[in-house]
C-alpha positions in Angstrom: -70.0 8.5 -61.6 -68.7 11.5 -63.4 -67.3 11.6 -66.7 -63.7 12.4 -67.1 -62.8 16.3 -67.8 -63.6 18.2 -71.2 -60.2 18.3 -71.4 -60.1 14.6 -72.1 -63.2 13.5 -72.9 -63.7 12.4 -76.7 -60.9 15.1 -77.2 -57.8 14.6 -79.5 -54.5 16.3 -78.3 -52.3 18.0 -78.9 -53.5 20.9 -80.3 -52.3 21.1 -84.0 -49.4 23.8 -84.3 -48.1 26.0 -86.6 -44.6 24.4 -86.1 -45.2 21.0 -84.6 -42.1 19.3 -83.4 -41.1 16.1 -81.2 -38.8 15.7 -78.5 -35.3 14.5 -79.4 -35.7 11.8 -76.7 -37.9 9.8 -78.9 -35.1 9.9 -81.5 -32.7 9.3 -78.7 -34.9 6.0 -78.0 -35.0 5.1 -81.7 -31.5 5.3 -82.5 -31.0 3.1 -79.6 -33.4 0.9 -81.2 -31.6 0.9 -84.7 -28.6 0.0 -83.2 -30.3 -2.9 -81.2 -31.0 -3.7 -85.1 -27.8 -3.6 -86.2 -27.8 0.0 -87.7 -24.6 2.4 -87.1 -25.4 5.8 -86.2 -24.4 7.2 -89.4 -26.7 5.2 -91.4 -29.3 6.4 -88.8 -28.2 10.0 -89.1 -28.2 9.5 -93.4 -31.7 8.2 -93.4 -33.3 10.8 -91.0 -31.3 13.6 -91.1 -30.8 14.0 -87.3 -27.3 14.6 -86.3 -25.7 13.5 -82.9 -25.4 16.8 -81.8 -29.3 17.2 -82.3 -29.5 14.9 -79.5 -27.4 16.3 -77.1 -29.6 18.9 -75.2 -32.4 16.9 -73.0 -34.8 19.7 -74.6 -34.2 19.6 -77.7 -37.2 18.9 -80.5 -37.1 17.8 -83.8 -39.2 19.5 -86.5 -42.1 17.5 -88.5 -39.9 16.5 -92.0 -37.0 15.0 -89.7 -39.2 13.1 -87.3 -41.5 11.6 -90.7 -38.2 10.4 -91.7 -38.0 8.6 -88.3 -40.8 7.1 -88.4 -40.2 5.8 -91.8 -36.4 4.1 -90.7 -38.7 2.7 -87.5 -41.6 1.2 -89.7 -38.6 -0.2 -92.2 -36.9 -2.0 -89.5 -40.0 -3.9 -88.8 -39.6 -6.7 -86.0 -36.4 -5.8 -84.5 -37.9 -2.2 -83.3 -39.4 -4.2 -80.8 -36.5 -4.3 -78.2 -37.6 -0.5 -77.8 -41.1 -1.9 -76.5 -39.5 -3.7 -73.8 -38.3 -0.8 -71.9 -42.0 -0.2 -71.2 -41.4 2.9 -68.2 -38.8 4.6 -69.5 -40.8 7.4 -71.0 -41.6 9.2 -67.3 -37.4 9.4 -66.6 -37.2 11.0 -69.8 -39.7 13.6 -69.2 -39.6 14.0 -65.5 -41.6 17.1 -65.6 -44.3 15.2 -66.9 -43.9 12.2 -64.7 -43.6 13.8 -61.6 -47.2 15.5 -62.3 -48.7 12.5 -63.5 -47.8 10.6 -60.5 -48.8 13.1 -57.8 -52.5 13.7 -58.5 -55.4 13.1 -56.1 -57.0 10.0 -58.4 -56.4 8.5 -61.3 -58.6 10.4 -63.7 -56.6 13.6 -62.7 -53.6 11.6 -63.4 -55.0 10.7 -66.8 -56.6 14.2 -67.4 -52.7 15.5 -66.5 -50.9 13.1 -68.8 -53.3 13.9 -71.9 -53.4 17.6 -71.3 -49.6 17.6 -71.2 -48.7 15.1 -73.9 -47.4 17.6 -76.5 -44.3 17.8 -74.2 -43.4 14.3 -76.0 -44.4 15.0 -79.4 -47.3 16.9 -81.4 -47.8 14.4 -84.2 -50.1 11.8 -82.4 -53.5 11.7 -80.9 -55.0 10.3 -78.0 -58.7 10.3 -77.5 -60.5 9.3 -74.2 -63.8 8.2 -73.8 -65.5 7.1 -70.5 -68.5 4.8 -69.8 -70.0 3.5 -66.2 -68.2 0.3 -66.7 -65.0 0.9 -68.6 -62.4 3.9 -69.8 -61.0 3.5 -73.5 -58.4 4.8 -75.4 -57.9 5.4 -79.0 -54.5 6.1 -80.4 -53.9 7.4 -84.1 -50.8 8.1 -85.5 -50.1 10.8 -88.0 -47.3 9.5 -89.7 -47.2 5.6 -90.8 -50.8 4.8 -88.8 -50.8 1.2 -90.6 -47.9 0.9 -88.4 -49.0 0.0 -84.7 -45.8 0.0 -82.7 -46.0 3.8 -81.5 -49.7 2.8 -80.3 -48.3 -0.1 -78.3 -45.7 2.0 -76.6 -48.5 4.7 -75.8 -50.7 1.9 -74.5 -47.6 0.2 -72.1 -46.9 3.6 -71.0 -50.5 4.3 -70.3 -50.6 1.2 -68.5 -47.9 1.8 -66.6 -49.4 5.1 -65.4 -53.0 3.0 -64.8 -51.1 0.5 -62.2 -49.4 2.7 -60.3 -52.8 4.4 -59.0 -54.6 0.9 -59.0 -52.8 -0.9 -57.0 -55.7 -2.9 -55.2 -55.3 -5.5 -57.9 -53.7 -5.9 -60.9 -55.3 -4.2 -63.6 -56.5 -6.1 -67.1 -56.4 -4.1 -70.0 -58.1 -5.0 -73.4 -56.1 -4.5 -76.3 -56.4 -3.9 -80.0 -54.4 -3.1 -82.6 -54.4 -2.6 -86.3 -51.4 -4.3 -87.6 -50.8 -7.7 -87.9 -49.3 -10.2 -85.1 -46.0 -9.5 -84.5 -43.3 -12.5 -83.8 -43.2 -11.8 -80.3 -46.7 -11.2 -79.7 -46.6 -13.2 -76.3 -44.8 -10.1 -74.7 -47.6 -7.3 -75.0 -50.1 -10.3 -74.0 -48.1 -11.0 -71.0 -47.8 -7.5 -69.8 -51.7 -6.0 -70.5 -52.6 -9.4 -68.8 -54.7 -10.2 -71.7 -54.2 -11.3 -75.2 -53.5 -8.4 -77.3 -56.3 -8.4 -80.6 -54.4 -7.9 -83.9 -55.9 -6.8 -87.2 -58.7 -4.4 -85.4 -60.3 -1.5 -87.0 -58.5 0.9 -84.4 -55.4 1.0 -82.0 -57.9 0.8 -79.0 -57.2 0.2 -74.9 -59.8 -0.6 -72.4 -59.6 -1.1 -68.3 -62.5 -1.1 -65.9 -63.3 2.3 -64.4 -64.0 1.4 -61.4 -60.5 3.0 -59.7 -61.0 6.1 -61.6 -62.3 7.8 -58.5 -60.2 6.5 -55.4 -58.4 8.4 -53.7 -54.7 8.1 -54.0 -52.8 7.8 -50.7 -49.5 8.8 -51.3 -50.7 12.5 -52.9 -48.8 15.4 -52.1 -51.2 18.6 -51.9 -48.4 20.8 -51.0 -46.2 19.9 -54.0 -49.1 19.4 -56.5 -49.5 23.1 -57.5 -45.9 24.1 -58.0 -45.5 20.7 -60.2 -48.6 21.7 -62.4 -46.7 25.2 -62.7 -43.4 23.3 -63.6 -45.3 21.6 -66.3 -47.4 24.7 -67.5 -44.6 26.5 -67.8 -42.5 23.9 -69.6 -45.7 23.3 -72.4 -45.5 27.0 -72.9 -41.9 26.9 -73.6 -42.6 24.2 -76.2 -45.4 25.8 -78.0 -43.5 29.1 -78.2 -40.6 27.3 -79.7 -43.5 26.2 -82.4 -44.7 29.7 -83.1 -44.1 30.8 -86.9 -43.2 34.0 -85.7 -40.1 32.2 -83.5 -39.1 30.1 -86.6 -38.9 33.8 -88.8 -37.1 35.5 -85.4 -34.1 33.0 -85.5 -33.8 33.6 -90.1 -33.9 36.9 -88.9 -31.0 36.3 -86.5 -28.9 34.2 -88.7 -28.9 36.1 -91.5 -28.3 39.6 -89.9 -25.3 38.0 -88.0 -24.0 36.6 -91.1 -20.7 38.7 -91.2 -19.7 37.0 -94.6 -22.1 39.2 -97.0 -23.6 42.9 -97.2 -25.6 43.7 -94.3 -29.8 43.7 -95.5 -32.0 46.0 -95.4 -35.3 45.2 -94.6 -36.6 44.7 -97.8 -33.4 42.5 -98.4 -33.9 40.8 -95.4 -37.7 40.2 -96.4 -36.6 38.8 -99.5 -34.0 36.6 -98.2 -36.7 34.7 -95.9 -39.3 34.4 -98.4 -36.3 32.8 -100.5 -35.1 30.3 -97.6 -38.8 29.3 -97.1 -39.8 29.2 -100.8 -43.0 31.5 -99.8 -44.5 34.8 -100.9 -44.3 38.1 -98.8 -47.7 38.0 -98.9 -48.1 34.5 -97.5 -45.4 35.5 -95.1 -46.9 38.6 -93.7 -50.6 36.6 -93.7 -49.1 34.1 -91.4 -47.6 36.3 -89.0 -50.3 38.6 -88.8 -52.5 35.3 -87.5 -50.1 35.3 -84.8 -50.6 39.4 -83.9 -47.5 40.2 -85.5 -46.0 42.3 -88.3 -43.1 41.7 -89.4 -41.4 45.0 -89.2 -42.4 44.8 -85.2 -40.6 41.0 -85.3 -37.5 42.5 -87.3 -37.2 45.4 -84.7 -37.3 43.1 -81.9 -34.5 40.9 -83.4 -32.3 43.8 -84.2 -32.8 45.4 -81.0 -31.8 42.3 -78.9 -28.9 41.6 -81.2 -27.7 45.3 -80.9 -28.0 44.3 -76.6 -25.6 41.4 -77.6 -23.0 43.4 -79.4 -22.9 45.9 -77.3 -22.6 43.8 -74.5 -20.2 41.3 -75.5 -18.0 42.8 -78.1 -15.3 45.5 -79.1 -17.9 46.2 -82.3 -17.6 50.0 -82.6 -21.4 51.6 -82.6 -20.8 52.4 -86.4 -19.7 49.1 -86.8 -23.1 47.4 -85.1 -25.2 49.7 -87.1 -23.5 48.7 -90.3 -23.9 44.9 -89.9 -27.6 45.3 -88.4 -28.4 47.1 -91.6 -29.0 50.8 -90.6 -28.4 53.5 -93.2 -26.4 55.4 -90.6 -25.2 55.4 -87.0 -27.5 58.0 -86.4 -30.5 56.3 -87.6 -29.5 53.4 -85.7 -29.0 55.7 -82.3 -32.5 56.8 -82.7 -33.8 53.0 -83.1 -32.2 52.0 -79.9 -33.3 55.1 -77.8 -37.2 54.3 -79.0 -36.6 50.9 -77.3 -34.1 51.9 -74.7 -34.2 55.0 -72.3 -30.2 55.5 -73.0 -28.2 55.3 -76.3 -25.9 52.9 -77.6 -22.7 54.0 -75.8 -24.4 54.6 -72.6 -25.9 51.3 -72.7 -22.7 49.7 -73.3 -21.0 51.3 -70.3 -23.9 50.1 -68.1 -24.1 46.8 -69.6 -20.7 45.7 -68.8 -21.2 47.3 -65.4 -24.1 44.9 -64.8 -22.2 42.1 -66.5 -25.2 42.0 -69.6 -28.2 42.1 -67.3 -31.2 43.9 -68.4 -30.5 43.7 -72.2 -34.1 43.4 -74.2 -36.0 45.1 -71.3 
């Protein structure tokens, strides 16, 4: 029997990013579980730093510092977190792009490969290893935050088991699960779900199931739809990875500083100094990290200023001189030369064209 694809066999996922994040859907579920344990939304926000507005956008992400606080809070709740685990299949509805791809594969092998490859859509602070033998497939789960608590491992194994059973419909699949934590007070629930008693106080979080169904053709596979689902998932993963780039974070800081009308318009030098101060880092370190992504600060600054210039010209009544001053140029003529170096027309002509086109073409 062929082994699982290289992307899954003995391979940790997700790839380590510079600014790793977790989908805010995890925080939504955690807030619900905390509520079931009697915790108010106000206390939840105070403990985690995650506000209600952070959870509105279904595509939002939570950065590492607040996710660490979230995991610490969930760990402190202890057994009362278990109501969250009862919603075993809730993950795919929260991540429809991932769910659609995983539930439309030619075989279970391909479904597992898709799940592991695109798990960064869910989060980037845990790791899932997969190893195959002729008789069985074994997953091992490692949490970067709070590895001593296995509720994260249990939730991931339940999602995987749900996916596997969607393909292995010939007979109920039995999963052999081992968890590193002590036996919880509701231990019969995981055992009932997996079809066998869960072993606790193990050396690793592992789940094993028979490999017989790996390459059995999936009768509900839609070959016409498959490439579109893959393309959609790849695009979503690219969006998440781009949002995690260090350069993207720096661009957001540049945009915030130059858009702040309360202070003096920053020069290139003062802009760099303010960013280093906010990040508590040196200019050398900042430049080195940008160069690792193939960018220089001056080019990043120019990109942001051009996009902001397009927005101000198209959407405001500020004069060219006012826009020039707000963006930190020494003179209106310097701003005009800069703008023309990135667009075929001067600022005034761009403004006329942009308003005719209702703002389309900005940044082209």
